[in-house]
PADREN-377820 format. One line per 10 residues: number of its first residue (from 1); their letters; for each residue x, z, y of N, C-alpha, C. Coordinates in steps of 0.02 Angstrom, whole numbers, plus 50000, padded with zeros to 5 digits. Layout:
BEGIN
NUM = a = X,Z,Y,X,Z,Y,X,Z,Y ~ ...
This chain:
BEGIN
1 = mltrrrlsdt = 50820,50179,45051,50830,50200,45100,50797,50124,45140 ~ 50759,50128,45206,50732,50092,45238,50758,50088,45311 ~ 50724,50036,45339,50751,50015,45399,50684,49972,45435 ~ 50676,50017,45471,50613,50010,45516,50611,49996,45614 ~ 50594,49949,45635,50598,49940,45722,50540,50002,45708 ~ 50500,49997,45692,50449,50085,45740,50415,50109,45696 ~ 50449,50172,45702,50431,50233,45648,50374,50260,45669 ~ 50357,50261,45597,50271,50297,45582,50260,50338,45598 ~ 50188,50374,45625,50175,50430,45641,50211,50497,45566 ~ 50201,50472,45510,50217,50522,45468,50313,50512,45461
11 = dlaaldqfer = 50344,50463,45492,50421,50465,45493,50416,50528,45538 ~ 50390,50521,45588,50410,50534,45640,50385,50623,45626 ~ 50354,50637,45606,50332,50728,45578,50382,50739,45546 ~ 50410,50677,45492,50483,50713,45450,50524,50720,45497 ~ 50531,50692,45546,50595,50690,45578,50605,50737,45608 ~ 50534,50751,45628,50523,50831,45677,50578,50893,45649 ~ 50532,50886,45593,50556,50946,45524,50628,50941,45501 ~ 50646,50874,45496,50731,50859,45497,50774,50880,45521 ~ 50756,50876,45610,50796,50880,45663,50809,50968,45657 ~ 50744,51015,45645,50733,51091,45649,50806,51098,45583
21 = rvvavdggrl = 50797,51074,45521,50816,51116,45474,50903,51084,45477 ~ 50919,51038,45540,50993,51000,45538,51038,51078,45610 ~ 50951,51093,45655,51006,51124,45700,51004,51198,45681 ~ 50963,51208,45637,50966,51282,45625,51040,51280,45574 ~ 51064,51256,45544,51145,51256,45513,51185,51223,45555 ~ 51183,51175,45579,51235,51160,45631,51231,51203,45695 ~ 51180,51206,45713,51170,51248,45808,51198,51174,45853 ~ 51170,51188,45908,51186,51124,45952,51116,51098,45972 ~ 51129,51028,45968,51053,50997,45961,51098,50921,45928 ~ 51032,50878,45916,51050,50813,45893,51011,50762,45961
31 = klekavlreg = 51036,50725,45966,51040,50649,46009,50982,50605,45996 ~ 50924,50644,45985,50872,50575,45944,50835,50541,45964 ~ 50824,50564,46046,50777,50526,46106,50731,50491,46066 ~ 50687,50556,46029,50622,50516,45994,50549,50504,46030 ~ 50584,50520,46119,50528,50485,46152,50522,50401,46132 ~ 50580,50395,46126,50598,50313,46124,50591,50290,46056 ~ 50592,50314,46024,50552,50318,45937,50495,50292,45952 ~ 50482,50335,45980,50396,50328,45974,50364,50285,46004 ~ 50404,50262,46073,50402,50195,46087,50412,50154,46075 ~ 50452,50134,45994,50478,50078,45962,50525,50030,46007
41 = aaegvlsydg = 50570,50069,46050,50611,50042,46070,50663,50073,46047 ~ 50666,50084,45995,50735,50079,45939,50735,50078,45868 ~ 50774,50067,45816,50755,50056,45770,50778,50141,45748 ~ 50756,50146,45675,50789,50199,45623,50797,50173,45559 ~ 50866,50210,45529,50872,50198,45474,50872,50259,45425 ~ 50807,50271,45376,50784,50314,45331,50790,50349,45265 ~ 50835,50387,45237,50823,50396,45188,50784,50471,45172 ~ 50744,50442,45109,50693,50518,45101,50703,50528,44984 ~ 50687,50584,44996,50695,50617,44932,50637,50655,44916 ~ 50596,50614,44896,50508,50617,44868,50499,50609,44962
51 = drlvgflgvy = 50472,50643,44975,50426,50669,45045,50493,50713,45102 ~ 50544,50728,45060,50563,50740,45126,50632,50708,45158 ~ 50609,50685,45208,50680,50645,45241,50750,50683,45256 ~ 50814,50646,45217,50863,50696,45226,50923,50662,45243 ~ 50886,50612,45268,50971,50555,45319,50920,50511,45379 ~ 50949,50505,45404,50939,50473,45457,50984,50463,45513 ~ 50978,50398,45550,51023,50356,45586,50976,50297,45652 ~ 50984,50326,45700,50937,50300,45759,51009,50262,45793 ~ 50961,50172,45803,51008,50122,45840,50961,50119,45894 ~ 50995,50149,45963,50961,50123,46020,51008,50079,46066
61 = gfggepelvg = 50940,50040,46103,51015,50003,46149,50968,50009,46227 ~ 51050,50031,46256,51010,50048,46322,51038,50023,46381 ~ 51058,49947,46348,51100,49888,46401,51151,49872,46371 ~ 51188,49926,46362,51257,49908,46337,51271,49890,46253 ~ 51333,49926,46229,51334,49939,46157,51288,49975,46131 ~ 51240,49953,46073,51201,50007,46037,51251,50077,46021 ~ 51198,50122,46029,51204,50182,46014,51204,50216,45957 ~ 51229,50240,45915,51219,50257,45832,51212,50350,45859 ~ 51138,50365,45815,51140,50443,45830,51094,50469,45767 ~ 51144,50503,45723,51093,50521,45686,51139,50576,45613
71 = avdpafrrrg = 51121,50621,45536,51131,50650,45524,51114,50661,45463 ~ 51115,50702,45419,51105,50714,45335,51100,50808,45332 ~ 51030,50787,45302,51006,50866,45286,51072,50890,45255 ~ 51078,50955,45283,51131,51002,45278,51132,51007,45190 ~ 51067,50999,45128,51074,51024,45086,51057,50951,45040 ~ 51097,50882,45082,51102,50834,45025,51158,50811,45067 ~ 51228,50836,45087,51298,50811,45111,51324,50815,45046 ~ 51379,50791,45077,51452,50771,45018,51436,50728,44962 ~ 51371,50688,45001,51364,50641,44920,51376,50559,44944 ~ 51401,50561,45012,51407,50513,45038,51342,50468,45041
81 = lgsalldnvl = 51296,50507,45078,51242,50480,45158,51243,50456,45177 ~ 51318,50486,45220,51300,50472,45298,51334,50396,45286 ~ 51394,50392,45247,51427,50333,45248,51379,50283,45234 ~ 51329,50283,45183,51283,50231,45155,51252,50206,45251 ~ 51233,50269,45275,51165,50257,45337,51221,50230,45379 ~ 51261,50236,45395,51321,50215,45427,51321,50115,45423 ~ 51347,50110,45356,51381,50067,45341,51319,49994,45332 ~ 51241,50030,45313,51180,49996,45319,51163,49961,45371 ~ 51204,49996,45452,51204,49981,45517,51254,49927,45533 ~ 51329,49955,45516,51374,49912,45533,51360,49835,45504
91 = rsarggrvll = 51340,49835,45444,51317,49765,45386,51291,49716,45439 ~ 51257,49735,45492,51204,49726,45524,51229,49697,45578 ~ 51272,49721,45599,51298,49728,45674,51320,49658,45695 ~ 51355,49615,45643,51390,49546,45646,51456,49537,45694 ~ 51476,49599,45665,51538,49610,45708,51548,49636,45812 ~ 51492,49646,45806,51488,49689,45903,51518,49717,45896 ~ 51535,49779,45926,51542,49841,45937,51477,49876,45968 ~ 51482,49945,45912,51412,50000,45928,51471,50052,45949 ~ 51426,50089,45963,51443,50177,45981,51403,50213,45934 ~ 51441,50272,45874,51439,50321,45838,51435,50367,45902
101 = vvpvgstgge = 51361,50415,45898,51386,50464,45934,51392,50525,45897 ~ 51457,50605,45901,51444,50644,45857,51459,50698,45899 ~ 51432,50746,45881,51420,50817,45915,51495,50820,45928 ~ 51535,50862,46002,51606,50886,45991,51602,50913,45940 ~ 51656,50921,45907,51668,50994,45853,51637,50978,45797 ~ 51616,50919,45796,51603,50892,45713,51656,50871,45666 ~ 51699,50890,45618,51754,50874,45599,51727,50811,45557 ~ 51658,50817,45514,51655,50776,45473,51633,50721,45507 ~ 51585,50719,45571,51566,50649,45629,51639,50625,45642 ~ 51720,50663,45648,51746,50632,45683,51776,50575,45613
111 = vlarsrggth = 51785,50612,45561,51822,50576,45500,51774,50508,45486 ~ 51728,50521,45491,51672,50467,45486,51693,50403,45524 ~ 51686,50429,45586,51688,50377,45618,51798,50335,45631 ~ 51819,50380,45621,51882,50363,45628,51893,50321,45533 ~ 51851,50334,45509,51853,50316,45430,51841,50217,45436 ~ 51806,50215,45483,51769,50145,45501,51821,50107,45558 ~ 51865,50133,45586,51910,50105,45623,51914,50118,45695 ~ 51850,50176,45691,51830,50201,45761,51893,50222,45797 ~ 51891,50233,45881,51938,50255,45928,51868,50271,45985 ~ 51892,50334,45997,51869,50404,46044,51841,50336,46092
121 = hhsehalvls = 51780,50322,46119,51771,50270,46188,51740,50334,46223 ~ 51726,50384,46261,51698,50431,46304,51653,50499,46283 ~ 51670,50531,46311,51625,50598,46300,51588,50619,46345 ~ 51510,50651,46337,51472,50657,46394,51461,50757,46360 ~ 51458,50775,46439,51394,50857,46455,51334,50812,46422 ~ 51296,50876,46393,51223,50878,46390,51223,50930,46440 ~ 51161,50936,46490,51139,50981,46520,51073,50980,46540 ~ 51067,51050,46532,50976,51079,46550,50961,51111,46610 ~ 50905,51085,46642,50873,51132,46685,50804,51160,46671 ~ 50804,51208,46699,50758,51263,46673,50719,51295,46746
131 = vppegphnpl = 50727,51304,46810,50714,51322,46854,50705,51261,46922 ~ 50643,51270,46925,50636,51219,46981,50685,51213,47044 ~ 50716,51183,47056,50786,51171,47107,50739,51202,47191 ~ 50782,51221,47218,50751,51244,47287,50799,51189,47328 ~ 50769,51178,47390,50789,51155,47445,50747,51105,47465 ~ 50795,51075,47545,50716,51040,47570,50709,50972,47538 ~ 50661,50916,47552,50658,50854,47543,50655,50806,47613 ~ 50690,50755,47604,50697,50726,47672,50642,50645,47663 ~ 50594,50668,47705,50528,50621,47696,50533,50535,47708 ~ 50629,50542,47714,50605,50478,47711,50633,50423,47645
141 = iavrparpdd = 50632,50506,47610,50629,50471,47550,50585,50476,47504 ~ 50569,50414,47467,50485,50411,47410,50531,50396,47352 ~ 50509,50418,47298,50499,50392,47231,50449,50368,47202 ~ 50468,50314,47153,50382,50284,47147,50409,50244,47087 ~ 50349,50203,47044,50377,50191,46980,50403,50115,47004 ~ 50454,50091,46954,50480,50014,46971,50405,49975,46960 ~ 50428,49911,46986,50371,49851,46977,50418,49787,46957 ~ 50395,49735,46934,50450,49688,46914,50461,49675,46957 ~ 50451,49650,47033,50502,49619,47082,50561,49659,47095 ~ 50560,49722,47070,50625,49774,47072,50686,49738,47033
151 = avsvasllha = 50675,49717,46969,50714,49687,46925,50786,49691,46944 ~ 50776,49643,46964,50845,49633,46990,50899,49688,47018 ~ 50861,49703,47068,50894,49772,47121,50919,49813,47073 ~ 50866,49824,47015,50890,49874,46990,50941,49865,46929 ~ 50949,49832,46910,50986,49798,46850,51079,49782,46884 ~ 51074,49777,46968,51119,49759,47012,51152,49845,47016 ~ 51111,49899,47032,51117,49962,47043,51134,50000,46969 ~ 51132,49959,46923,51133,49990,46863,51198,49971,46816 ~ 51235,49910,46844,51277,49869,46838,51329,49900,46862 ~ 51301,49904,46928,51371,49959,46990,51382,50018,46960
161 = afghaadqla = 51326,50065,46917,51329,50136,46899,51368,50142,46835 ~ 51358,50086,46803,51357,50112,46715,51414,50039,46701 ~ 51417,49995,46731,51443,49937,46694,51412,49875,46664 ~ 51347,49911,46657,51292,49857,46604,51242,49880,46630 ~ 51172,49849,46606,51096,49846,46621,51081,49836,46573 ~ 51003,49847,46554,50952,49810,46502,50952,49734,46523 ~ 50914,49710,46484,50887,49645,46507,50811,49665,46561 ~ 50780,49705,46526,50714,49698,46572,50709,49774,46601 ~ 50669,49784,46631,50645,49853,46641,50609,49910,46591 ~ 50630,49951,46584,50608,50024,46549,50538,50022,46568
171 = adtlvvehdg = 50478,50044,46532,50416,50055,46569,50428,50138,46578 ~ 50476,50169,46590,50479,50243,46633,50526,50219,46690 ~ 50546,50169,46713,50595,50157,46770,50541,50192,46843 ~ 50601,50210,46856,50575,50245,46929,50642,50202,46996 ~ 50594,50191,47024,50676,50173,47086,50646,50233,47145 ~ 50702,50235,47199,50707,50263,47249,50701,50219,47316 ~ 50682,50244,47356,50691,50201,47430,50716,50280,47476 ~ 50741,50246,47535,50763,50257,47579,50746,50238,47629 ~ 50687,50257,47678,50658,50212,47742,50639,50171,47733 ~ 50604,50154,47654,50581,50083,47641,50632,50024,47611
181 = vlagtlrltr = 50700,50057,47587,50732,50016,47565,50759,50018,47509 ~ 50767,50005,47445,50789,50032,47366,50869,50063,47375 ~ 50859,50127,47358,50923,50159,47352,50935,50188,47304 ~ 50901,50184,47250,50953,50199,47175,50862,50219,47122 ~ 50905,50204,47065,50841,50218,47006,50853,50258,46937 ~ 50803,50283,46912,50817,50316,46875,50750,50314,46797 ~ 50778,50313,46743,50719,50327,46702,50690,50380,46685 ~ 50616,50428,46677,50627,50491,46658,50584,50481,46603 ~ 50576,50530,46546,50524,50518,46486,50515,50594,46484 ~ 50481,50605,46437,50452,50682,46420,50432,50656,46318
191 = dgdtagiygf = 50464,50720,46309,50463,50719,46243,50456,50789,46232 ~ 50381,50820,46234,50352,50867,46225,50382,50913,46269 ~ 50401,50972,46259,50413,51027,46318,50487,51009,46370 ~ 50491,50939,46325,50556,50924,46371,50563,50851,46403 ~ 50579,50850,46467,50567,50799,46520,50663,50741,46515 ~ 50646,50708,46502,50736,50677,46518,50752,50632,46559 ~ 50808,50648,46593,50817,50591,46639,50884,50534,46623 ~ 50868,50488,46625,50942,50441,46615,50936,50366,46668 ~ 51004,50347,46660,51009,50273,46703,50987,50305,46779 ~ 51017,50385,46785,51017,50385,46872,51086,50377,46906
201 = avdphrqgeg = 51044,50306,46953,51109,50283,46975,51103,50270,47074 ~ 51134,50295,47115,51140,50285,47184,51163,50244,47197 ~ 51140,50179,47248,51185,50136,47311,51236,50154,47314 ~ 51304,50142,47282,51361,50152,47304,51375,50171,47380 ~ 51343,50107,47403,51358,50135,47468,51312,50173,47515 ~ 51266,50201,47490,51236,50264,47496,51232,50331,47470 ~ 51281,50314,47431,51306,50388,47415,51338,50414,47463 ~ 51332,50500,47441,51380,50553,47514,51319,50577,47565 ~ 51231,50546,47557,51205,50548,47595,51140,50608,47581 ~ 51164,50632,47538,51128,50678,47493,51029,50670,47454
211 = igrdvlrrvc = 51053,50597,47446,50998,50567,47409,50984,50579,47329 ~ 51037,50588,47299,51049,50611,47235,50999,50677,47235 ~ 51051,50711,47281,51016,50777,47270,50935,50802,47293 ~ 50916,50751,47321,50870,50798,47372,50812,50741,47295 ~ 50842,50679,47265,50763,50670,47206,50783,50691,47148 ~ 50840,50724,47143,50862,50767,47077,50791,50849,47095 ~ 50803,50859,47145,50756,50931,47184,50683,50895,47148 ~ 50665,50829,47177,50589,50829,47204,50583,50802,47108 ~ 50611,50764,47075,50599,50736,47016,50592,50801,46960 ~ 50637,50831,46954,50655,50909,46926,50593,50939,46943
221 = gealaggakr = 50568,50948,46994,50500,51014,47029,50461,50983,46985 ~ 50439,50922,46986,50372,50890,46983,50360,50903,46906 ~ 50424,50885,46844,50407,50867,46785,50409,50975,46773 ~ 50437,51007,46791,50420,51057,46759,50384,51071,46791 ~ 50341,51072,46849,50280,51108,46873,50198,51056,46828 ~ 50233,51001,46797,50177,50960,46764,50190,50988,46691 ~ 50216,51031,46677,50215,51061,46607,50257,51070,46596 ~ 50320,51047,46587,50403,51026,46553,50429,51093,46561 ~ 50457,51104,46509,50483,51196,46495,50556,51180,46533 ~ 50582,51117,46510,50666,51114,46541,50667,51044,46554
231 = valevavdnp = 50722,51015,46601,50737,50938,46599,50819,50917,46600 ~ 50828,50887,46527,50887,50881,46529,50909,50809,46542 ~ 50970,50823,46530,51030,50732,46559,51090,50729,46513 ~ 51099,50664,46516,51180,50688,46503,51233,50657,46566 ~ 51302,50681,46583,51327,50666,46601,51425,50646,46581 ~ 51428,50588,46607,51499,50588,46569,51557,50636,46581 ~ 51595,50657,46532,51655,50707,46553,51707,50700,46622 ~ 51733,50601,46629,51755,50592,46677,51740,50569,46732 ~ 51660,50593,46760,51619,50605,46813,51634,50649,46831 ~ 51676,50694,46874,51663,50777,46889,51621,50762,46950
241 = halrlytstg = 51631,50720,47003,51564,50712,47048,51486,50723,47025 ~ 51475,50671,46985,51419,50684,46960,51415,50767,46930 ~ 51445,50790,46901,51424,50854,46869,51426,50915,46906 ~ 51480,50889,46969,51465,50942,47028,51387,50953,47052 ~ 51368,50870,47061,51312,50888,47070,51256,50912,47045 ~ 51268,50896,46977,51208,50923,46931,51196,50998,46937 ~ 51267,51023,46906,51273,51105,46914,51255,51140,46977 ~ 51266,51099,47023,51256,51143,47070,51181,51152,47112 ~ 51151,51078,47064,51061,51092,47081,51023,51139,47045 ~ 51069,51162,46963,51045,51216,46949,51048,51176,46856
251 = fvpvagedyw = 51079,51144,46842,51081,51113,46771,51137,51151,46749 ~ 51135,51192,46677,51189,51196,46651,51199,51168,46583 ~ 51258,51149,46557,51303,51139,46523,51264,51164,46450 ~ 51243,51142,46397,51238,51151,46346,51251,51140,46254 ~ 51268,51074,46265,51303,51037,46222,51344,50981,46223 ~ 51386,50940,46195,51418,50896,46218,51442,50841,46174 ~ 51445,50783,46169,51442,50737,46109,51514,50668,46133 ~ 51539,50670,46080,51588,50614,46075,51555,50548,46044 ~ 51578,50503,46097,51556,50414,46075,51607,50396,46059 ~ 51625,50355,46005,51654,50329,45940,51648,50235,45952
261 = slsdagsvaa = 51701,50218,45963,51671,50152,45968,51701,50115,45904 ~ 51661,50058,45876,51662,50040,45815,51652,49971,45817 ~ 51734,49945,45834,51746,49866,45862,51746,49853,45809 ~ 51757,49851,45745,51767,49806,45676,51700,49809,45648 ~ 51613,49810,45662,51573,49835,45635,51573,49778,45579 ~ 51582,49695,45592,51550,49678,45539,51605,49666,45474 ~ 51646,49708,45470,51698,49707,45406,51673,49745,45343 ~ 51626,49787,45377,51628,49838,45297,51582,49801,45248 ~ 51599,49801,45199,51592,49749,45139,51519,49766,45101 ~ 51490,49715,45090,51402,49730,45062,51424,49791,44993
271 = pe = 51379,49804,44961,51394,49853,44898,51389,49799,44864 ~ 51401,49804,44787,51421,49748,44738,51359,49769,44691
């Protein structure tokens, strides 16, 4: 079992094959955020059997508690590998809270989370759009890459929307301006045929003005025109306003994840 801050090209290729094997048996998807792994912005715990990747747990920091996402190869389950991967991370968490991401309906994932003292934190819908959304564009709205001097404003927007913000601007951060005034932010990634939208926030004082819908239309339209076959995003189950915005723009729910809070991470004993 190895821990690497930056996955090698060989690891990433093995992860692609691993993901296909897991999804072929379990269905749904794995929220692996491979674009983030490629950038070296997340850590991976990997277990190999020879050249075959048989277990993976990604550790992602998105500004709040670290999120843990992974799986075990179907042919290597019921051997304690999932527990070993999780405990490897928890021993280094130093008592801080982490969020274990489990596909909705995964009994094994829920049992593992509860066995480590986990409590349900929240759930999210995963949505996908594959047809460019139609509708007008407000000429007063512009979307551009974030600059260093946008960092404070972006952090404020993210904190207002999600209760936390990353210490630094991500390289793929965009900002939304309305008549020259910063009004929103989002991140846009690309992983093969899929574009991903993350951290989409509109200034609370500007919500209800159609800014979010306009930005979704143009960002999704440009991503699909640029070669992406689909645009994906997640939304909290307890955020019906955002869910209505996304579905009315053309996004379709395709999966869901439960987030389990493991608040006593430092209690995991080291192996003898």
